[in-house]
A tleap script that builds the chain and sets N, CA, C and O, in Angstrom:
source leaprc.protein.ff14SB
mol = sequence {
  NMET ILE ILE LEU LYS HIE VAL LEU VAL ILE
  ALA ALA ILE LEU MET ALA GLU LEU THR LEU
  GLY THR ALA THR VAL ALA ALA GLN ASP THR
  ASP VAL ARG VAL VAL ILE LYS ASP HIE LYS
  PHE VAL PRO ALA GLU ILE THR VAL PRO ALA
  GLY LYS LYS ILE LYS LEU ILE VAL GLU ASN
  GLN ASP ALA THR ALA GLU GLU PHE GLU SER
  TYR GLU LEU ASN ARG GLU LYS VAL VAL PRO
  GLY LYS GLY GLN ILE ALA ILE PHE VAL GLY
  PRO LEU SER PRO GLY ARG TYR PRO PHE PHE
  GLY ASP PHE HIE LYS ASP THR ALA LYS GLY
  VAL LEU ILE VAL CGLN
}
set mol.1.N position { 56.754 -43.612 177.939 }
set mol.1.CA position { 55.543 -42.832 178.028 }
set mol.1.C position { 54.953 -42.584 176.637 }
set mol.1.O position { 53.739 -42.672 176.450 }
set mol.2.N position { 55.808 -42.277 175.671 }
set mol.2.CA position { 55.341 -42.031 174.304 }
set mol.2.C position { 54.747 -43.303 173.720 }
set mol.2.O position { 53.741 -43.244 173.014 }
set mol.3.N position { 55.350 -44.446 174.000 }
set mol.3.CA position { 54.833 -45.722 173.492 }
set mol.3.C position { 53.447 -45.977 174.062 }
set mol.3.O position { 52.552 -46.418 173.340 }
set mol.4.N position { 53.259 -45.707 175.338 }
set mol.4.CA position { 51.954 -45.899 175.971 }
set mol.4.C position { 50.893 -45.019 175.308 }
set mol.4.O position { 49.769 -45.478 175.102 }
set mol.5.N position { 51.214 -43.781 174.973 }
set mol.5.CA position { 50.272 -42.889 174.296 }
set mol.5.C position { 49.898 -43.441 172.926 }
set mol.5.O position { 48.732 -43.390 172.535 }
set mol.6.N position { 50.879 -43.970 172.192 }
set mol.6.CA position { 50.611 -44.553 170.881 }
set mol.6.C position { 49.703 -45.777 170.995 }
set mol.6.O position { 48.806 -45.978 170.177 }
set mol.7.N position { 49.949 -46.588 172.018 }
set mol.7.CA position { 49.122 -47.775 172.247 }
set mol.7.C position { 47.683 -47.350 172.551 }
set mol.7.O position { 46.737 -47.958 172.050 }
set mol.8.N position { 47.519 -46.321 173.362 }
set mol.8.CA position { 46.176 -45.840 173.700 }
set mol.8.C position { 45.464 -45.268 172.481 }
set mol.8.O position { 44.260 -45.468 172.319 }
set mol.9.N position { 46.194 -44.560 171.621 }
set mol.9.CA position { 45.597 -44.014 170.403 }
set mol.9.C position { 45.158 -45.149 169.482 }
set mol.9.O position { 44.058 -45.109 168.931 }
set mol.10.N position { 46.004 -46.154 169.314 }
set mol.10.CA position { 45.662 -47.308 168.462 }
set mol.10.C position { 44.453 -48.038 169.044 }
set mol.10.O position { 43.559 -48.439 168.297 }
set mol.11.N position { 44.412 -48.213 170.340 }
set mol.11.CA position { 43.269 -48.878 170.985 }
set mol.11.C position { 41.988 -48.076 170.754 }
set mol.11.O position { 40.931 -48.655 170.502 }
set mol.12.N position { 42.078 -46.745 170.838 }
set mol.12.CA position { 40.892 -45.908 170.611 }
set mol.12.C position { 40.412 -46.035 169.169 }
set mol.12.O position { 39.208 -46.095 168.916 }
set mol.13.N position { 41.346 -46.077 168.230 }
set mol.13.CA position { 40.972 -46.232 166.812 }
set mol.13.C position { 40.302 -47.584 166.583 }
set mol.13.O position { 39.284 -47.659 165.895 }
set mol.14.N position { 40.859 -48.647 167.150 }
set mol.14.CA position { 40.261 -49.982 166.996 }
set mol.14.C position { 38.859 -50.028 167.598 }
set mol.14.O position { 37.954 -50.629 167.020 }
set mol.15.N position { 38.679 -49.402 168.747 }
set mol.15.CA position { 37.350 -49.385 169.378 }
set mol.15.C position { 36.357 -48.630 168.503 }
set mol.15.O position { 35.205 -49.047 168.375 }
set mol.16.N position { 36.788 -47.527 167.902 }
set mol.16.CA position { 35.904 -46.764 167.004 }
set mol.16.C position { 35.525 -47.606 165.797 }
set mol.16.O position { 34.370 -47.587 165.370 }
set mol.17.N position { 36.477 -48.344 165.243 }
set mol.17.CA position { 36.179 -49.197 164.091 }
set mol.17.C position { 35.210 -50.306 164.469 }
set mol.17.O position { 34.299 -50.627 163.705 }
set mol.18.N position { 35.400 -50.886 165.632 }
set mol.18.CA position { 34.479 -51.937 166.081 }
set mol.18.C position { 33.072 -51.383 166.281 }
set mol.18.O position { 32.088 -52.021 165.907 }
set mol.19.N position { 32.985 -50.194 166.874 }
set mol.19.CA position { 31.677 -49.562 167.084 }
set mol.19.C position { 30.994 -49.283 165.757 }
set mol.19.O position { 29.803 -49.554 165.605 }
set mol.20.N position { 31.730 -48.746 164.797 }
set mol.20.CA position { 31.154 -48.468 163.478 }
set mol.20.C position { 30.749 -49.761 162.790 }
set mol.20.O position { 29.718 -49.806 162.118 }
set mol.21.N position { 31.538 -50.805 162.946 }
set mol.21.CA position { 31.201 -52.097 162.356 }
set mol.21.C position { 29.902 -52.637 162.918 }
set mol.21.O position { 29.095 -53.198 162.177 }
set mol.22.N position { 29.684 -52.477 164.216 }
set mol.22.CA position { 28.440 -52.922 164.833 }
set mol.22.C position { 27.263 -52.121 164.301 }
set mol.22.O position { 26.200 -52.690 164.052 }
set mol.23.N position { 27.425 -50.827 164.123 }
set mol.23.CA position { 26.344 -49.993 163.600 }
set mol.23.C position { 25.990 -50.419 162.181 }
set mol.23.O position { 24.818 -50.418 161.804 }
set mol.24.N position { 26.987 -50.779 161.402 }
set mol.24.CA position { 26.741 -51.219 160.035 }
set mol.24.C position { 25.933 -52.507 160.025 }
set mol.24.O position { 25.007 -52.649 159.226 }
set mol.25.N position { 26.269 -53.443 160.899 }
set mol.25.CA position { 25.517 -54.700 160.975 }
set mol.25.C position { 24.079 -54.416 161.380 }
set mol.25.O position { 23.151 -54.981 160.800 }
set mol.26.N position { 23.879 -53.540 162.376 }
set mol.26.CA position { 22.523 -53.224 162.821 }
set mol.26.C position { 21.714 -52.594 161.693 }
set mol.26.O position { 20.515 -52.846 161.574 }
set mol.27.N position { 22.363 -51.776 160.867 }
set mol.27.CA position { 21.650 -51.131 159.763 }
set mol.27.C position { 21.218 -52.143 158.710 }
set mol.27.O position { 20.316 -51.866 157.920 }
set mol.28.N position { 21.852 -53.314 158.690 }
set mol.28.CA position { 21.513 -54.325 157.705 }
set mol.28.C position { 20.337 -55.198 158.157 }
set mol.28.O position { 19.849 -56.022 157.383 }
set mol.29.N position { 19.882 -55.027 159.392 }
set mol.29.CA position { 18.730 -55.786 159.861 }
set mol.29.C position { 17.524 -55.470 158.991 }
set mol.29.O position { 17.452 -54.406 158.377 }
set mol.30.N position { 16.582 -56.397 158.941 }
set mol.30.CA position { 15.401 -56.239 158.110 }
set mol.30.C position { 14.226 -55.790 158.971 }
set mol.30.O position { 13.849 -56.472 159.924 }
set mol.31.N position { 13.646 -54.632 158.629 }
set mol.31.CA position { 12.447 -54.137 159.308 }
set mol.31.C position { 11.227 -54.567 158.498 }
set mol.31.O position { 11.175 -54.388 157.281 }
set mol.32.N position { 10.250 -55.135 159.196 }
set mol.32.CA position { 9.019 -55.599 158.564 }
set mol.32.C position { 7.850 -55.044 159.359 }
set mol.32.O position { 7.869 -55.049 160.590 }
set mol.33.N position { 6.839 -54.569 158.659 }
set mol.33.CA position { 5.670 -53.978 159.321 }
set mol.33.C position { 4.424 -54.822 159.044 }
set mol.33.O position { 4.186 -55.252 157.916 }
set mol.34.N position { 3.643 -55.047 160.089 }
set mol.34.CA position { 2.347 -55.697 159.969 }
set mol.34.C position { 1.350 -54.876 160.774 }
set mol.34.O position { 1.683 -54.331 161.826 }
set mol.35.N position { 0.125 -54.795 160.269 }
set mol.35.CA position { -0.920 -53.987 160.895 }
set mol.35.C position { -2.020 -54.915 161.411 }
set mol.35.O position { -2.365 -55.909 160.772 }
set mol.36.N position { -2.554 -54.571 162.562 }
set mol.36.CA position { -3.759 -55.243 163.068 }
set mol.36.C position { -4.918 -54.300 162.778 }
set mol.36.O position { -4.945 -53.167 163.258 }
set mol.37.N position { -5.876 -54.782 161.987 }
set mol.37.CA position { -7.053 -53.981 161.644 }
set mol.37.C position { -8.250 -54.908 161.608 }
set mol.37.O position { -8.208 -55.959 160.967 }
set mol.38.N position { -9.325 -54.523 162.298 }
set mol.38.CA position { -10.530 -55.357 162.403 }
set mol.38.C position { -10.182 -56.742 162.928 }
set mol.38.O position { -10.735 -57.744 162.475 }
set mol.39.N position { -9.264 -56.791 163.887 }
set mol.39.CA position { -8.835 -58.026 164.551 }
set mol.39.C position { -8.218 -59.029 163.580 }
set mol.39.O position { -8.359 -60.239 163.757 }
set mol.40.N position { -7.528 -58.517 162.545 }
set mol.40.CA position { -6.823 -59.361 161.571 }
set mol.40.C position { -5.436 -58.769 161.344 }
set mol.40.O position { -5.235 -57.560 161.456 }
set mol.41.N position { -4.474 -59.649 161.020 }
set mol.41.CA position { -3.144 -59.181 160.632 }
set mol.41.C position { -3.126 -58.893 159.142 }
set mol.41.O position { -3.576 -59.709 158.337 }
set mol.42.N position { -2.600 -57.720 158.776 }
set mol.42.CA position { -2.504 -57.317 157.376 }
set mol.42.C position { -1.071 -56.861 157.116 }
set mol.42.O position { -0.634 -55.875 157.708 }
set mol.43.N position { -0.331 -57.543 156.255 }
set mol.43.CA position { -0.698 -58.752 155.524 }
set mol.43.C position { -0.647 -59.969 156.453 }
set mol.43.O position { 0.041 -59.961 157.473 }
set mol.44.N position { -1.375 -60.990 156.084 }
set mol.44.CA position { -1.417 -62.210 156.885 }
set mol.44.C position { -0.188 -63.084 156.631 }
set mol.44.O position { 0.164 -63.915 157.468 }
set mol.45.N position { 0.467 -62.902 155.481 }
set mol.45.CA position { 1.697 -63.633 155.166 }
set mol.45.C position { 2.809 -62.631 154.892 }
set mol.45.O position { 2.655 -61.705 154.095 }
set mol.46.N position { 3.922 -62.836 155.566 }
set mol.46.CA position { 5.074 -61.947 155.426 }
set mol.46.C position { 6.275 -62.804 155.049 }
set mol.46.O position { 6.588 -63.773 155.741 }
set mol.47.N position { 6.949 -62.456 153.958 }
set mol.47.CA position { 8.128 -63.198 153.524 }
set mol.47.C position { 9.380 -62.384 153.832 }
set mol.47.O position { 9.477 -61.207 153.485 }
set mol.48.N position { 10.342 -63.038 154.496 }
set mol.48.CA position { 11.589 -62.378 154.882 }
set mol.48.C position { 12.769 -63.280 154.510 }
set mol.48.O position { 12.590 -64.483 154.323 }
set mol.49.N position { 13.974 -62.709 154.403 }
set mol.49.CA position { 15.142 -63.515 154.054 }
set mol.49.C position { 15.644 -64.336 155.243 }
set mol.49.O position { 15.586 -63.898 156.392 }
set mol.50.N position { 16.132 -65.523 154.939 }
set mol.50.CA position { 16.738 -66.380 155.965 }
set mol.50.C position { 18.071 -65.779 156.408 }
set mol.50.O position { 18.728 -65.060 155.656 }
set mol.51.N position { 18.447 -66.088 157.629 }
set mol.51.CA position { 19.748 -65.673 158.129 }
set mol.51.C position { 19.860 -64.221 158.511 }
set mol.51.O position { 20.966 -63.745 158.771 }
set mol.52.N position { 18.763 -63.497 158.555 }
set mol.52.CA position { 18.777 -62.072 158.918 }
set mol.52.C position { 18.009 -61.871 160.223 }
set mol.52.O position { 17.026 -62.561 160.497 }
set mol.53.N position { 18.470 -60.931 161.005 }
set mol.53.CA position { 17.716 -60.528 162.184 }
set mol.53.C position { 16.545 -59.688 161.699 }
set mol.53.O position { 16.714 -58.819 160.843 }
set mol.54.N position { 15.375 -59.939 162.235 }
set mol.54.CA position { 14.149 -59.259 161.800 }
set mol.54.C position { 13.617 -58.386 162.931 }
set mol.54.O position { 13.527 -58.815 164.082 }
set mol.55.N position { 13.269 -57.152 162.578 }
set mol.55.CA position { 12.550 -56.272 163.504 }
set mol.55.C position { 11.130 -56.213 162.977 }
set mol.55.O position { 10.856 -55.559 161.970 }
set mol.56.N position { 10.235 -56.894 163.658 }
set mol.56.CA position { 8.831 -56.940 163.275 }
set mol.56.C position { 8.101 -55.834 164.025 }
set mol.56.O position { 7.994 -55.870 165.251 }
set mol.57.N position { 7.603 -54.855 163.284 }
set mol.57.CA position { 6.859 -53.749 163.873 }
set mol.57.C position { 5.376 -54.066 163.707 }
set mol.57.O position { 4.881 -54.208 162.589 }
set mol.58.N position { 4.680 -54.175 164.825 }
set mol.58.CA position { 3.253 -54.506 164.819 }
set mol.58.C position { 2.471 -53.269 165.242 }
set mol.58.O position { 2.580 -52.804 166.376 }
set mol.59.N position { 1.675 -52.740 164.299 }
set mol.59.CA position { 0.854 -51.559 164.567 }
set mol.59.C position { -0.597 -52.000 164.732 }
set mol.59.O position { -1.157 -52.652 163.852 }
set mol.60.N position { -1.197 -51.644 165.855 }
set mol.60.CA position { -2.586 -51.993 166.127 }
set mol.60.C position { -3.473 -50.782 165.831 }
set mol.60.O position { -3.454 -49.799 166.570 }
set mol.61.N position { -4.245 -50.858 164.753 }
set mol.61.CA position { -5.150 -49.762 164.401 }
set mol.61.C position { -6.505 -49.905 165.084 }
set mol.61.O position { -7.330 -48.994 165.017 }
set mol.62.N position { -6.739 -51.027 165.733 }
set mol.62.CA position { -7.988 -51.223 166.471 }
set mol.62.C position { -7.944 -50.458 167.794 }
set mol.62.O position { -6.870 -50.114 168.290 }
set mol.63.N position { -9.106 -50.202 168.349 }
set mol.63.CA position { -9.191 -49.481 169.625 }
set mol.63.C position { -8.867 -50.381 170.811 }
set mol.63.O position { -8.512 -49.889 171.882 }
set mol.64.N position { -8.986 -51.689 170.632 }
set mol.64.CA position { -8.744 -52.631 171.723 }
set mol.64.C position { -7.382 -53.288 171.569 }
set mol.64.O position { -6.849 -53.392 170.465 }
set mol.65.N position { -6.838 -53.721 172.673 }
set mol.65.CA position { -5.522 -54.375 172.678 }
set mol.65.C position { -5.589 -55.744 172.001 }
set mol.65.O position { -6.649 -56.366 171.923 }
set mol.66.N position { -4.455 -56.186 171.524 }
set mol.66.CA position { -4.304 -57.539 170.971 }
set mol.66.C position { -2.968 -58.069 171.483 }
set mol.66.O position { -2.052 -57.298 171.770 }
set mol.67.N position { -2.868 -59.379 171.593 }
set mol.67.CA position { -1.614 -59.980 172.016 }
set mol.67.C position { -1.000 -60.737 170.853 }
set mol.67.O position { -1.574 -61.714 170.372 }
set mol.68.N position { 0.172 -60.290 170.395 }
set mol.68.CA position { 0.912 -61.004 169.363 }
set mol.68.C position { 1.544 -62.214 170.034 }
set mol.68.O position { 2.244 -62.082 171.038 }
set mol.69.N position { 1.291 -63.402 169.472 }
set mol.69.CA position { 1.850 -64.609 170.067 }
set mol.69.C position { 2.295 -65.577 168.981 }
set mol.69.O position { 1.633 -65.737 167.955 }
set mol.70.N position { 3.430 -66.216 169.230 }
set mol.70.CA position { 3.946 -67.245 168.330 }
set mol.70.C position { 4.745 -68.245 169.142 }
set mol.70.O position { 5.744 -67.900 169.774 }
set mol.71.N position { 4.292 -69.489 169.116 }
set mol.71.CA position { 5.029 -70.548 169.800 }
set mol.71.C position { 6.344 -70.815 169.081 }
set mol.71.O position { 7.373 -71.030 169.722 }
set mol.72.N position { 6.314 -70.802 167.755 }
set mol.72.CA position { 7.496 -71.113 166.949 }
set mol.72.C position { 8.578 -70.033 167.071 }
set mol.72.O position { 9.770 -70.337 167.023 }
set mol.73.N position { 8.161 -68.783 167.228 }
set mol.73.CA position { 9.109 -67.683 167.391 }
set mol.73.C position { 9.443 -67.422 168.864 }
set mol.73.O position { 10.328 -66.628 169.184 }
set mol.74.N position { 8.723 -68.101 169.740 }
set mol.74.CA position { 8.898 -67.939 171.182 }
set mol.74.C position { 8.713 -66.474 171.603 }
set mol.74.O position { 9.524 -65.909 172.337 }
set mol.75.N position { 7.629 -65.890 171.118 }
set mol.75.CA position { 7.337 -64.490 171.422 }
set mol.75.C position { 5.875 -64.340 171.847 }
set mol.75.O position { 4.986 -65.035 171.355 }
set mol.76.N position { 5.660 -63.408 172.779 }
set mol.76.CA position { 4.315 -63.094 173.271 }
set mol.76.C position { 4.368 -61.665 173.803 }
set mol.76.O position { 5.093 -61.373 174.754 }
set mol.77.N position { 3.592 -60.777 173.179 }
set mol.77.CA position { 3.656 -59.374 173.584 }
set mol.77.C position { 2.325 -58.688 173.290 }
set mol.77.O position { 1.761 -58.850 172.208 }
set mol.78.N position { 1.831 -57.928 174.253 }
set mol.78.CA position { 0.576 -57.199 174.087 }
set mol.78.C position { 0.831 -55.934 173.270 }
set mol.78.O position { 1.786 -55.195 173.509 }
set mol.79.N position { -0.063 -55.709 172.292 }
set mol.79.CA position { -0.027 -54.504 171.471 }
set mol.79.C position { -1.216 -53.651 171.897 }
set mol.79.O position { -2.360 -54.037 171.659 }
set mol.80.N position { -0.973 -52.505 172.518 }
set mol.80.CA position { -2.107 -51.695 172.981 }
set mol.80.C position { -2.945 -51.184 171.815 }
set mol.80.O position { -2.453 -51.036 170.697 }
set mol.81.N position { -4.224 -50.915 172.096 }
set mol.81.CA position { -5.088 -50.312 171.088 }
set mol.81.C position { -4.502 -48.994 170.621 }
set mol.81.O position { -4.051 -48.182 171.429 }
set mol.82.N position { -4.512 -48.785 169.295 }
set mol.82.CA position { -3.960 -47.574 168.673 }
set mol.82.C position { -2.471 -47.397 168.992 }
set mol.82.O position { -1.959 -46.278 169.004 }
set mol.83.N position { -1.788 -48.512 169.250 }
set mol.83.CA position { -0.361 -48.456 169.581 }
set mol.83.C position { 0.448 -49.377 168.698 }
set mol.83.O position { -0.088 -50.014 167.791 }
set mol.84.N position { 1.744 -49.446 168.966 }
set mol.84.CA position { 2.589 -50.347 168.211 }
set mol.84.C position { 3.713 -50.864 169.089 }
set mol.84.O position { 4.056 -50.260 170.105 }
set mol.85.N position { 4.287 -52.003 168.676 }
set mol.85.CA position { 5.396 -52.621 169.377 }
set mol.85.C position { 6.435 -53.061 168.353 }
set mol.85.O position { 6.161 -53.116 167.154 }
set mol.86.N position { 7.608 -53.367 168.835 }
set mol.86.CA position { 8.653 -53.959 167.999 }
set mol.86.C position { 9.049 -55.294 168.614 }
set mol.86.O position { 9.248 -55.403 169.824 }
set mol.87.N position { 9.160 -56.296 167.769 }
set mol.87.CA position { 9.558 -57.636 168.195 }
set mol.87.C position { 10.772 -58.030 167.360 }
set mol.87.O position { 10.723 -57.980 166.131 }
set mol.88.N position { 11.855 -58.419 168.018 }
set mol.88.CA position { 13.059 -58.830 167.324 }
set mol.88.C position { 13.138 -60.354 167.310 }
set mol.88.O position { 12.981 -61.004 168.344 }
set mol.89.N position { 13.380 -60.912 166.135 }
set mol.89.CA position { 13.541 -62.354 165.983 }
set mol.89.C position { 14.700 -62.627 165.032 }
set mol.89.O position { 15.093 -61.775 164.235 }
set mol.90.N position { 15.226 -63.823 165.139 }
set mol.90.CA position { 16.237 -64.258 164.194 }
set mol.90.C position { 17.651 -64.041 164.696 }
set mol.90.O position { 17.907 -63.604 165.818 }
set mol.91.N position { 18.553 -64.380 163.780 }
set mol.91.CA position { 18.378 -64.868 162.412 }
set mol.91.C position { 17.625 -66.195 162.394 }
set mol.91.O position { 17.805 -67.039 163.272 }
set mol.92.N position { 16.781 -66.365 161.378 }
set mol.92.CA position { 15.913 -67.530 161.288 }
set mol.92.C position { 16.329 -68.439 160.135 }
set mol.92.O position { 16.850 -67.985 159.117 }
set mol.93.N position { 16.085 -69.723 160.322 }
set mol.93.CA position { 16.281 -70.698 159.258 }
set mol.93.C position { 15.056 -70.697 158.357 }
set mol.93.O position { 13.976 -70.300 158.792 }
set mol.94.N position { 15.203 -71.135 157.103 }
set mol.94.CA position { 14.032 -71.204 156.214 }
set mol.94.C position { 12.908 -72.031 156.835 }
set mol.94.O position { 13.151 -73.050 157.481 }
set mol.95.N position { 11.676 -71.571 156.626 }
set mol.95.CA position { 10.516 -72.277 157.161 }
set mol.95.C position { 9.338 -71.342 157.338 }
set mol.95.O position { 9.373 -70.182 156.927 }
set mol.96.N position { 8.301 -71.868 157.955 }
set mol.96.CA position { 7.079 -71.104 158.229 }
set mol.96.C position { 6.932 -70.962 159.736 }
set mol.96.O position { 7.031 -71.938 160.479 }
set mol.97.N position { 6.696 -69.732 160.175 }
set mol.97.CA position { 6.589 -69.416 161.591 }
set mol.97.C position { 5.233 -68.741 161.831 }
set mol.97.O position { 5.105 -67.527 161.678 }
set mol.98.N position { 4.224 -69.535 162.207 }
set mol.98.CA position { 2.890 -68.963 162.430 }
set mol.98.C position { 2.853 -68.049 163.653 }
set mol.98.O position { 3.610 -68.228 164.607 }
set mol.99.N position { 1.955 -67.066 163.604 }
set mol.99.CA position { 1.680 -66.216 164.748 }
set mol.99.C position { 0.182 -65.942 164.785 }
set mol.99.O position { -0.515 -66.141 163.790 }
set mol.100.N position { -0.309 -65.488 165.928 }
set mol.100.CA position { -1.745 -65.235 166.065 }
set mol.100.C position { -1.971 -64.170 167.127 }
set mol.100.O position { -1.086 -63.858 167.924 }
set mol.101.N position { -3.178 -63.622 167.114 }
set mol.101.CA position { -3.610 -62.693 168.151 }
set mol.101.C position { -4.328 -63.497 169.222 }
set mol.101.O position { -5.388 -64.070 168.972 }
set mol.102.N position { -3.762 -63.536 170.386 }
set mol.102.CA position { -4.316 -64.378 171.448 }
set mol.102.C position { -5.701 -63.920 171.899 }
set mol.102.O position { -6.473 -64.729 172.414 }
set mol.103.N position { -6.036 -62.634 171.716 }
set mol.103.CA position { -7.346 -62.140 172.140 }
set mol.103.C position { -8.424 -62.363 171.084 }
set mol.103.O position { -9.614 -62.302 171.393 }
set mol.104.N position { -8.016 -62.624 169.833 }
set mol.104.CA position { -8.965 -62.875 168.732 }
set mol.104.C position { -8.431 -64.003 167.855 }
set mol.104.O position { -8.141 -63.807 166.675 }
set mol.105.N position { -8.307 -65.182 168.450 }
set mol.105.CA position { -7.686 -66.330 167.772 }
set mol.105.C position { -8.408 -66.748 166.501 }
set mol.105.O position { -7.796 -67.296 165.584 }
set mol.106.N position { -9.703 -66.489 166.448 }
set mol.106.CA position { -10.474 -66.918 165.276 }
set mol.106.C position { -10.191 -66.079 164.033 }
set mol.106.O position { -10.356 -66.571 162.917 }
set mol.107.N position { -9.767 -64.819 164.197 }
set mol.107.CA position { -9.539 -63.950 163.031 }
set mol.107.C position { -8.101 -63.470 162.888 }
set mol.107.O position { -7.629 -63.276 161.768 }
set mol.108.N position { -7.405 -63.276 163.983 }
set mol.108.CA position { -6.054 -62.709 163.943 }
set mol.108.C position { -5.022 -63.822 163.790 }
set mol.108.O position { -4.517 -64.369 164.771 }
set mol.109.N position { -4.722 -64.143 162.522 }
set mol.109.CA position { -3.771 -65.222 162.225 }
set mol.109.C position { -2.819 -64.739 161.144 }
set mol.109.O position { -3.195 -63.977 160.253 }
set mol.110.N position { -1.568 -65.202 161.241 }
set mol.110.CA position { -0.586 -64.855 160.228 }
set mol.110.C position { 0.581 -65.824 160.243 }
set mol.110.O position { 0.669 -66.708 161.095 }
set mol.111.N position { 1.476 -65.640 159.281 }
set mol.111.CA position { 2.657 -66.500 159.206 }
set mol.111.C position { 3.845 -65.701 158.658 }
set mol.111.O position { 3.708 -64.925 157.713 }
set mol.112.N position { 4.988 -65.906 159.263 }
set mol.112.CA position { 6.241 -65.348 158.793 }
set mol.112.C position { 6.911 -66.452 157.962 }
set mol.112.O position { 7.251 -67.514 158.484 }
set mol.113.N position { 7.094 -66.188 156.675 }
set mol.113.CA position { 7.696 -67.167 155.772 }
set mol.113.C position { 9.144 -66.749 155.561 }
set mol.113.O position { 9.427 -65.655 155.072 }
set mol.114.N position { 10.052 -67.637 155.936 }
set mol.114.CA position { 11.475 -67.338 155.831 }
set mol.114.C position { 12.061 -68.147 154.686 }
set mol.114.O position { 11.965 -69.374 154.665 }
set mol.115.N position { 12.678 -67.441 153.722 }
set mol.115.CA position { 13.249 -68.104 152.535 }
set mol.115.C position { 14.721 -67.768 152.397 }
set mol.115.O position { 15.375 -68.230 151.462 }
savepdb mol mol.pdb
quit
C-alpha cells in the first residue's frame, strides 16, 4: 500500500512537470499583430522567425468586415468590423506567405516573411 502511494505521488509530480513544460513552450510562441485600416493591412509585410508557432492577431479598425485569407497558410477567417481575431500558424519553413482581404482584394494585401 505504501509503495502504491509513492508511485501515485511520483506520477503526480511527473504530470505537474509535463504541464509546466507545456506552458513554457506555449509562452515561447510568437505573437504578431496586424491592423486593417482603410481596407489595407498595416504593416503589409511582417517578418517572423522560422520554426516557431505564430499567433497572428488581426485587428480590424474599419467599420465593415474583412476576410483574412491565405492559400499558402491555408487560412480563411472573417474579421468583424471594429473587431479582432487570432489565427495560429506554423511552425513555418523559411519563405513568403502572402495573405489578402477577400472583401477588398485590390487594397488589402500583405505577406508573412519567415526567416
